[in-house]
C-alpha positions as CSV (number, residue, x, y, z in Angstrom):
1,Q,93.2,107.0,89.2
2,V,93.7,106.7,92.9
3,Q,96.8,106.8,94.5
4,L,97.7,106.1,98.2
5,Q,100.7,106.8,100.0
6,E,102.0,105.0,103.3
7,S,103.4,107.4,105.7
8,G,105.6,106.9,109.0
9,G,107.8,104.1,108.7
10,G,111.1,103.5,110.5
11,L,113.3,101.6,112.6
12,V,112.5,101.7,116.6
13,Q,113.6,99.6,119.2
14,A,111.1,96.8,120.7
15,G,108.7,98.3,123.3
16,D,108.5,102.2,121.2
17,S,105.9,103.2,119.3
18,L,105.0,104.3,115.6
19,K,102.8,106.2,113.4
20,L,101.6,105.6,109.7
21,A,99.7,107.3,108.0
22,C,98.0,106.3,104.2
23,T,96.9,109.9,102.4
24,W,94.9,109.2,99.6
25,S,94.3,111.4,96.1
26,G,92.5,110.9,93.0
27,R,89.3,110.0,94.0
28,A,87.4,110.8,96.9
29,L,87.3,107.2,99.3
30,S,84.6,108.1,101.4
31,N,82.9,104.9,100.7
32,Y,85.7,102.5,101.0
33,H,87.5,101.0,103.7
34,I,90.4,101.6,104.5
35,G,92.4,98.5,105.8
36,W,96.5,97.9,106.5
37,F,98.1,94.9,105.2
38,R,102.2,94.0,105.7
39,Q,104.4,91.4,104.0
40,A,108.0,90.4,105.9
41,P,110.3,89.0,103.8
42,G,109.7,85.2,102.6
43,V,106.3,85.3,103.5
44,E,102.3,86.1,102.2
45,R,101.0,89.4,103.1
46,E,99.0,89.6,105.9
47,F,96.1,92.0,107.4
48,V,96.8,94.1,110.2
49,A,93.8,96.1,110.3
50,R,90.7,97.7,108.9
51,I,88.6,100.7,109.0
52,S,85.1,101.1,107.2
53,P,83.8,104.2,106.0
54,S,82.2,105.8,108.2
55,G,84.7,105.0,111.0
56,F,83.0,102.9,113.6
57,M,84.0,99.4,112.6
58,L,87.2,98.6,113.0
59,T,88.7,95.2,112.4
60,Y,92.2,94.0,113.8
61,S,94.4,91.0,113.5
62,N,95.0,88.6,116.6
63,S,98.4,90.0,116.2
64,V,98.3,93.4,116.6
65,K,94.7,94.1,118.7
66,G,95.5,95.7,122.2
67,R,98.6,97.5,120.1
68,F,97.4,99.0,117.2
69,T,94.7,101.8,116.2
70,I,93.2,101.9,113.1
71,S,91.9,105.6,112.9
72,R,90.7,108.0,109.4
73,D,90.2,111.7,108.8
74,S,88.1,112.4,105.9
75,T,88.5,115.4,105.6
76,K,92.6,114.8,105.0
77,N,92.2,112.0,102.7
78,T,94.5,110.3,105.5
79,A,94.1,106.9,107.7
80,Y,96.2,106.5,110.1
81,L,97.6,102.5,111.4
82,Q,99.1,103.8,115.7
83,M,101.8,101.0,116.7
84,N,102.5,100.7,120.5
85,T,104.6,98.2,121.9
86,L,106.3,97.1,118.8
87,K,108.0,93.4,118.7
88,P,110.9,92.3,116.4
89,E,107.9,89.8,114.9
90,D,106.3,93.2,113.7
91,T,109.1,93.8,111.3
92,A,107.8,94.7,107.7
93,V,106.2,96.3,104.8
94,Y,103.3,98.1,106.0
95,Y,100.2,99.2,103.0
96,C,97.5,100.4,103.2
97,A,94.7,99.7,100.8
98,A,91.1,100.6,99.4
99,T,87.7,98.2,99.3
100,R,84.4,98.6,99.0
101,T,83.9,95.3,100.2
102,Q,84.5,94.3,104.6
103,G,86.7,91.7,103.5
104,I,90.0,91.4,104.4
105,D,91.7,89.4,102.3
106,P,94.4,91.2,100.1
107,S,92.8,90.2,96.5
108,A,89.8,92.5,98.1
109,Y,91.7,95.5,97.6
110,A,91.3,97.8,94.7
111,Y,94.2,100.5,95.4
112,W,97.0,99.4,97.3
113,G,99.6,102.1,98.0
114,Q,103.8,100.8,97.9
115,G,105.1,100.5,100.8
116,T,106.8,102.0,103.9
117,Q,109.2,99.7,106.1
118,V,109.1,99.3,109.4
119,T,112.1,97.2,111.5
120,V,112.2,96.8,114.9
121,S,115.0,95.4,116.4
122,S,115.0,93.9,119.6
């Protein structure tokens, strides 16, 4: 059974940066895409970013493109989401997830972490 755990969330001011980490255990995910999603209260979970197993193919939502950077270190079983120039509308619970497909829909992801809260004050 795969377990994913997010860390690095917190309360920051607009314009600040945060770096989230997603660490997995239970099995190797070297053949899995890792995605980051977020969910604000009363809103559906939305795709943020995705990284391919090789780490060479990166996909971002339009709302974070140019501000967020996804990466992975398979030697540490960890993926990261560097978030710069944060805005109040980035406030949400951030989840990492793993899939063997190239999808960005949450339903395509088999394994999920429990989430970490990111709050951006204005």
